[in-house]
N, C-alpha and C positions, 0 to 999 in steps of 0.2 A: 280423770278426765270424765265427766258426768256423761251419761250414756242416756241420751233421749233417741228414741227411736220414730221415725216417719214412718206413717201409714204408706203400706205398698201401692196406693193409688197415687200418693203426692211425690213418691220413688219413680214410679213410673212416668207420670207428667216431668219430674225433672229431665229424666234420662231422654226423654223425648225431644224436651226442649233442648237440650243438651247436642243431641243428634243435628238437631236443625242448625244450631249456631255454628258446629263443626261443618256442616254442608253450605251454610253461607260463608265461611272462611275460605273453603275449597272453591267455591265459586268464584270470588273475589281475585283469588291468587289464577286461577284459569282464566279470567277476563284480562285481567291485567297484562298475563304473559300474551295470550292471543293480541291483546292490543298492541303491545311491541314487536309484533311480526306482521300487523295488518299491512298491506300493499297497498292499499287504495284509499282515498279520504270517507269514502262511502262506507267501507268497511268500520275503518275507525269509530267513524260517529256511531255506526249500529252498537260496537263493542264498548264505546264509552257510556251511552245507555244502558248496555247490560252491566258492566261495571257499578255506575252510579245506583242502580237498582238492587245490585247484591249487596251495596254497601248500605243502601236504606233497610233491606232486610235486614242486614246482619244487627242493625242499631235498634232496630224492631225487637228483634230476639232477644237481645241482651238487656234492654232495657225490661221486658216482660220477666225475665229471670233475675234481673235485682230486684224487681217489685217483688215476687213473690220469695226472693231470700235464697234462690238457688244460684245465683252466681255474684261473687263478690271481686270483683276485677281489681279492686284498689286495697283489699286485705289479703293478702297473701296467705298469712295465718288462719283466718275463718275458712278461706276458700278449702285450702288444706285439710283443716277439722272438718268441713262438710264432707270433701271427697273421700276421708276415709270412712266417716260415718256410713256414708252409700254404698261402699264396698263392702263393708262390714254386714250391712244388712242385706245387700246382696247374696253374701255367702252365707248368712244364715236360712236367709228364706229358701235358698238351695238345698241345703242340708235337712229341710221339714218335709 
């Protein structure tokens, strides 16, 4: 496997973007769960808007990460390679 390293700034940006993506997924799950439990039409309408906003935010972050080359949702092998590379760099930078 070829060993190419990413600058730490890029790695930090990638980690921040991934954290936002995970947060967006969590918000989607939370909104969907709350929507299923909502007791009134008014609450359901508000939660639907929050759910739509969370989905739109997830799409924005996903597209940003794809455009930057940080995220490969349709290429599992490339995503795995990228994740392993990032993990190795984190370990190396922690050892220095």
